[in-house]
PLY file of the C-alpha trace (Angstrom):
ply
format ascii 1.0
element vertex 376
property float x
property float y
property float z
element edge 375
property int vertex1
property int vertex2
end_header
118.49 132.80 108.34
114.92 133.25 107.09
116.23 134.65 103.79
118.54 131.65 103.44
115.66 129.25 104.15
113.56 130.98 101.50
116.36 130.68 98.96
116.82 126.96 99.58
113.06 126.38 99.35
112.93 128.31 96.07
115.82 126.26 94.68
113.67 123.20 95.42
110.78 124.74 93.49
112.91 125.79 90.49
114.82 122.54 90.09
111.67 120.44 90.48
110.14 122.47 87.63
113.07 121.56 85.36
112.87 117.97 86.57
109.19 117.87 85.59
110.12 118.72 82.00
113.01 116.27 81.85
111.42 113.34 83.69
107.98 113.37 82.09
109.42 113.89 78.61
110.75 110.33 78.86
107.28 108.96 78.06
107.13 111.00 74.85
110.78 110.27 74.02
110.33 106.51 74.36
107.38 106.71 71.97
109.54 108.64 69.46
112.31 106.06 69.80
109.85 103.21 69.28
108.67 104.79 66.04
112.18 105.65 64.87
113.85 102.31 65.61
110.88 99.92 65.56
111.25 98.67 69.13
108.89 95.97 70.39
106.69 96.69 73.41
109.04 94.61 75.58
112.01 96.85 74.73
109.93 99.98 75.38
108.97 98.66 78.81
112.59 97.73 79.52
113.82 101.26 78.76
111.20 102.76 81.07
112.08 100.27 83.78
115.80 101.08 83.46
114.96 104.70 84.14
113.03 103.64 87.23
115.94 101.43 88.36
118.19 104.49 88.16
115.57 106.43 90.10
115.59 103.79 92.84
119.38 103.58 93.05
119.68 107.37 93.22
117.57 107.53 96.37
120.02 105.30 98.21
123.05 107.12 96.78
121.82 110.59 97.70
121.16 109.36 101.24
124.59 107.78 101.70
127.05 109.80 99.60
126.80 113.15 101.47
128.49 111.56 104.48
131.46 110.71 102.25
131.58 113.51 99.66
129.44 116.27 101.16
125.94 117.27 100.10
126.76 119.58 97.19
129.31 117.32 95.43
126.90 114.38 95.78
124.02 116.34 94.25
126.16 117.63 91.38
127.50 114.15 90.64
124.07 112.54 90.47
121.94 115.25 88.84
124.19 115.61 85.77
122.39 112.47 84.56
119.63 114.46 82.84
122.15 116.26 80.62
124.28 113.18 79.93
121.37 110.76 79.49
119.40 112.81 76.99
122.61 113.74 75.13
123.30 110.02 74.67
119.75 109.38 73.42
119.99 112.25 70.95
123.37 111.25 69.55
123.08 107.45 69.28
120.48 104.82 68.43
122.48 101.88 69.80
120.37 99.88 72.26
123.13 99.80 74.90
123.61 103.57 74.69
119.86 104.23 74.89
119.59 101.88 77.88
122.43 103.70 79.69
120.83 107.04 78.78
117.50 106.08 80.37
119.34 104.76 83.43
121.22 108.06 83.88
117.99 110.05 83.48
116.53 107.89 86.26
119.54 108.59 88.48
119.00 112.33 88.00
115.25 112.07 88.55
115.64 110.23 91.86
118.36 112.58 93.08
116.31 115.68 92.34
113.20 114.26 94.01
115.08 113.49 97.21
117.00 116.79 97.24
113.92 118.93 96.56
111.86 117.07 99.17
114.41 117.91 101.86
114.94 121.51 100.68
111.22 122.28 100.66
110.10 120.29 103.70
112.90 121.67 105.89
112.41 125.27 104.76
108.61 125.64 104.58
106.46 126.96 107.41
103.55 124.74 106.25
104.94 121.36 105.17
101.80 120.11 103.36
101.38 123.36 101.43
105.10 123.46 100.62
105.08 119.90 99.29
101.98 120.54 97.15
103.57 123.73 95.78
106.75 121.83 95.00
104.82 119.15 93.15
102.86 121.90 91.38
106.17 123.15 89.99
106.87 119.62 88.76
103.42 119.52 87.16
104.11 122.86 85.41
107.23 121.39 83.86
105.43 118.19 82.91
102.61 120.21 81.35
105.06 122.15 79.17
107.20 119.20 78.06
105.16 118.24 74.95
105.37 121.83 73.70
109.16 121.87 74.10
109.43 118.56 72.27
106.98 119.57 69.52
108.75 122.87 68.89
112.21 121.27 68.81
110.86 118.27 66.90
110.20 120.48 63.88
113.96 120.31 63.34
114.27 116.58 64.13
113.48 114.06 66.82
117.13 113.90 67.82
117.28 117.67 68.19
114.25 117.56 70.49
116.04 115.10 72.76
119.17 117.29 72.78
117.04 120.25 73.89
116.08 118.18 76.93
119.79 117.64 77.58
120.28 121.43 77.63
117.40 121.84 80.11
119.00 119.15 82.27
122.24 121.14 82.20
120.36 124.27 83.35
118.99 122.33 86.33
122.53 121.21 87.20
123.82 124.79 86.99
121.18 125.94 89.50
122.53 123.42 92.00
126.08 124.49 91.14
125.25 128.02 92.29
123.44 126.98 95.47
125.15 126.99 98.89
124.02 123.85 100.72
124.43 124.19 104.47
122.72 123.62 107.77
119.98 121.01 108.02
119.73 120.78 104.25
123.25 119.35 104.18
121.89 116.14 105.65
124.89 115.38 107.90
123.02 115.13 111.16
120.16 112.87 110.07
122.25 110.25 108.28
122.75 108.11 111.43
119.13 108.21 112.66
117.46 104.91 111.65
114.59 104.95 114.16
112.03 105.45 111.38
112.63 101.84 110.27
110.67 100.68 113.35
107.63 102.81 112.45
104.51 101.13 111.08
103.42 104.50 109.70
106.66 104.78 107.69
106.23 101.41 105.99
102.51 101.88 105.27
103.24 105.26 103.68
106.06 103.63 101.70
103.63 100.93 100.49
101.14 103.60 99.50
103.81 105.49 97.55
104.93 102.21 95.92
101.43 101.79 94.47
101.21 105.48 93.54
104.53 105.34 91.68
103.51 102.15 89.89
100.15 103.50 88.75
101.38 106.96 87.78
104.55 105.89 85.95
102.59 103.30 83.97
100.17 105.95 82.78
102.93 108.51 82.14
105.15 106.02 80.34
102.61 103.98 78.39
99.52 106.12 77.76
100.89 107.96 74.70
101.90 104.64 73.13
98.56 103.08 74.12
96.48 105.88 72.62
98.50 105.77 69.38
98.40 101.99 69.10
94.69 101.68 69.80
93.78 104.55 67.49
91.78 106.26 70.25
93.82 109.44 69.80
95.76 109.59 66.54
99.19 110.83 65.58
100.93 113.80 67.14
97.85 114.69 69.19
98.51 111.68 71.43
101.67 113.32 72.78
99.58 116.20 74.12
97.70 113.85 76.44
100.71 114.41 78.72
99.65 118.07 78.88
96.09 117.03 79.76
97.33 114.80 82.55
99.73 117.29 84.06
97.37 120.22 83.56
94.88 118.37 85.77
97.66 117.61 88.25
98.70 121.26 88.43
95.15 122.50 88.97
94.50 119.95 91.71
97.75 120.66 93.61
97.23 124.42 93.51
93.68 123.96 94.81
94.98 121.80 97.67
97.72 124.32 98.50
95.65 127.51 98.41
91.89 126.93 98.18
90.88 123.63 99.75
93.69 122.54 102.11
93.14 119.09 103.59
91.82 119.27 107.15
92.05 115.47 107.43
94.86 114.44 105.06
94.68 110.71 105.83
90.96 110.48 105.02
91.59 112.56 101.91
94.09 109.92 100.73
91.39 107.24 100.97
89.05 109.33 98.80
91.86 109.96 96.29
92.71 106.24 96.13
89.11 105.19 95.48
88.69 107.92 92.85
91.92 106.93 91.06
90.81 103.32 90.83
87.36 104.14 89.46
88.65 106.63 86.88
91.44 104.31 85.70
89.04 101.41 85.14
86.82 103.72 83.08
89.87 105.13 81.24
91.08 101.79 79.88
87.53 101.04 78.71
87.18 104.36 76.84
86.79 104.04 73.08
86.38 107.65 71.99
88.81 110.57 72.00
86.58 112.80 74.11
85.92 110.18 76.78
89.62 109.25 76.95
90.72 112.86 77.48
88.06 113.56 80.13
88.86 110.37 82.06
92.61 110.95 81.84
92.04 114.44 83.29
89.88 112.97 86.07
92.43 110.24 86.89
95.29 112.73 87.09
93.18 115.16 89.15
92.39 112.41 91.66
96.02 111.22 91.81
97.55 114.71 92.11
97.56 115.15 95.87
98.50 111.58 96.82
102.30 111.79 96.68
102.85 115.17 98.38
100.23 114.43 101.04
101.75 111.01 101.80
105.28 112.43 102.07
104.05 115.29 104.27
102.30 112.70 106.49
105.71 111.28 107.40
106.05 114.37 109.61
108.97 114.23 112.03
110.40 111.17 110.25
111.34 113.30 107.22
115.13 113.37 106.81
117.73 112.74 104.11
118.09 109.18 105.39
114.38 108.34 105.70
113.61 109.84 102.30
116.61 107.93 100.95
114.80 104.73 101.95
111.14 105.66 101.44
111.39 107.25 97.99
113.58 104.63 96.26
111.68 101.70 97.79
108.46 103.33 96.62
110.06 103.96 93.22
110.48 100.22 92.73
106.77 100.24 91.87
107.65 102.42 88.88
110.19 99.78 87.84
107.85 96.82 88.16
104.63 97.99 86.53
105.94 99.41 83.22
107.88 96.16 82.76
104.82 94.04 83.62
102.70 96.01 81.17
105.31 95.46 78.43
105.50 91.71 79.10
101.71 91.29 79.16
101.38 93.46 76.03
103.82 91.19 74.17
101.63 88.14 74.71
98.10 89.47 75.11
98.10 92.95 73.57
98.64 96.42 74.98
95.03 96.76 76.13
95.48 93.73 78.41
98.80 95.15 79.61
97.18 98.44 80.58
94.47 96.57 82.50
97.12 95.15 84.86
97.69 98.67 86.18
94.39 98.33 88.05
96.29 96.28 90.66
98.39 99.18 92.07
95.31 101.42 91.93
93.52 99.02 94.26
96.69 98.91 96.37
96.39 102.69 96.83
92.98 102.20 98.43
94.16 99.43 100.75
97.23 101.29 102.04
95.35 104.58 102.39
92.75 102.87 104.56
95.45 101.27 106.71
97.20 104.66 107.17
93.89 106.32 108.04
93.28 103.75 110.80
96.58 104.53 112.56
96.37 106.63 115.75
97.27 110.30 115.47
100.89 111.21 116.26
0 1
1 2
2 3
3 4
4 5
5 6
6 7
7 8
8 9
9 10
10 11
11 12
12 13
13 14
14 15
15 16
16 17
17 18
18 19
19 20
20 21
21 22
22 23
23 24
24 25
25 26
26 27
27 28
28 29
29 30
30 31
31 32
32 33
33 34
34 35
35 36
36 37
37 38
38 39
39 40
40 41
41 42
42 43
43 44
44 45
45 46
46 47
47 48
48 49
49 50
50 51
51 52
52 53
53 54
54 55
55 56
56 57
57 58
58 59
59 60
60 61
61 62
62 63
63 64
64 65
65 66
66 67
67 68
68 69
69 70
70 71
71 72
72 73
73 74
74 75
75 76
76 77
77 78
78 79
79 80
80 81
81 82
82 83
83 84
84 85
85 86
86 87
87 88
88 89
89 90
90 91
91 92
92 93
93 94
94 95
95 96
96 97
97 98
98 99
99 100
100 101
101 102
102 103
103 104
104 105
105 106
106 107
107 108
108 109
109 110
110 111
111 112
112 113
113 114
114 115
115 116
116 117
117 118
118 119
119 120
120 121
121 122
122 123
123 124
124 125
125 126
126 127
127 128
128 129
129 130
130 131
131 132
132 133
133 134
134 135
135 136
136 137
137 138
138 139
139 140
140 141
141 142
142 143
143 144
144 145
145 146
146 147
147 148
148 149
149 150
150 151
151 152
152 153
153 154
154 155
155 156
156 157
157 158
158 159
159 160
160 161
161 162
162 163
163 164
164 165
165 166
166 167
167 168
168 169
169 170
170 171
171 172
172 173
173 174
174 175
175 176
176 177
177 178
178 179
179 180
180 181
181 182
182 183
183 184
184 185
185 186
186 187
187 188
188 189
189 190
190 191
191 192
192 193
193 194
194 195
195 196
196 197
197 198
198 199
199 200
200 201
201 202
202 203
203 204
204 205
205 206
206 207
207 208
208 209
209 210
210 211
211 212
212 213
213 214
214 215
215 216
216 217
217 218
218 219
219 220
220 221
221 222
222 223
223 224
224 225
225 226
226 227
227 228
228 229
229 230
230 231
231 232
232 233
233 234
234 235
235 236
236 237
237 238
238 239
239 240
240 241
241 242
242 243
243 244
244 245
245 246
246 247
247 248
248 249
249 250
250 251
251 252
252 253
253 254
254 255
255 256
256 257
257 258
258 259
259 260
260 261
261 262
262 263
263 264
264 265
265 266
266 267
267 268
268 269
269 270
270 271
271 272
272 273
273 274
274 275
275 276
276 277
277 278
278 279
279 280
280 281
281 282
282 283
283 284
284 285
285 286
286 287
287 288
288 289
289 290
290 291
291 292
292 293
293 294
294 295
295 296
296 297
297 298
298 299
299 300
300 301
301 302
302 303
303 304
304 305
305 306
306 307
307 308
308 309
309 310
310 311
311 312
312 313
313 314
314 315
315 316
316 317
317 318
318 319
319 320
320 321
321 322
322 323
323 324
324 325
325 326
326 327
327 328
328 329
329 330
330 331
331 332
332 333
333 334
334 335
335 336
336 337
337 338
338 339
339 340
340 341
341 342
342 343
343 344
344 345
345 346
346 347
347 348
348 349
349 350
350 351
351 352
352 353
353 354
354 355
355 356
356 357
357 358
358 359
359 360
360 361
361 362
362 363
363 364
364 365
365 366
366 367
367 368
368 369
369 370
370 371
371 372
372 373
373 374
374 375
């Protein structure tokens, strides 16, 4: 049984690594598409929001479908979206096809997040360490994504996107070869709705809503913002993704192995305050060096928020609860990229990026409210 638990946990680590490459590449891909097809900022924001809508819908689907189809068929049906979505983007420039492609990528992203969260949390002796390790795998993939795209982009932009489709197919094949059984199958938890009456559950969901909004806005828009403002020129702007996720990886590994949180809820307050301060300074940066340092600092401060918040759900963690918490939280990643695009259309991208301060402040508020709850 222990060997089986280890295998399922490792599947969570491996597939979240591939998901990191495929999901975070969307920010670079949308910038390439904007250059290639001349999209306005509003269209760019719409594409990013469609991906987040797919991400939200996937959370509900992966919570409900296993009761009808079984866990493995549900996962295979939903996670093929990475391969299909990027294949569509690489083969067609039609707006409708690109929109569907981003939506399918979002479906896959949300499905993988939910599946990996259950696989790792249910099969790790130390839940907080397991979640930070899982998110470290995601950060590794995110860190490598610009290098994959740059290497493949020497052939063409379309070829680079098709390489992502192949990586998405590899992720799907890992799930194809995995036997899902026991608690990971999610059959038993699907009827337990008691978490909906928990104040802790909804405060953590609100915190994750703000975290998703702030992080997806930076991931999705920062490359375009740096290019458009001239702060970081040309191809170098794409490598800011590596800076961001390099910081994220370092921070999560430190939390997992060197400085584990003794008081996770107080740590979330510190992370929320730090994120807000560094983001305000980031959007005011006017030099390449300052922008890179502040982006690193922002990502470092943000790194532990998501895994620590999910781990704080404790006994409420199940396929059903994660199927509500994660997609509701993901709606923040739908709203903010769209808001930034709309504001950028009328007042400029710099003004659009300033609106992302709102979810950063929200992080602080929800973290304080969670910290004030009594211990379970």
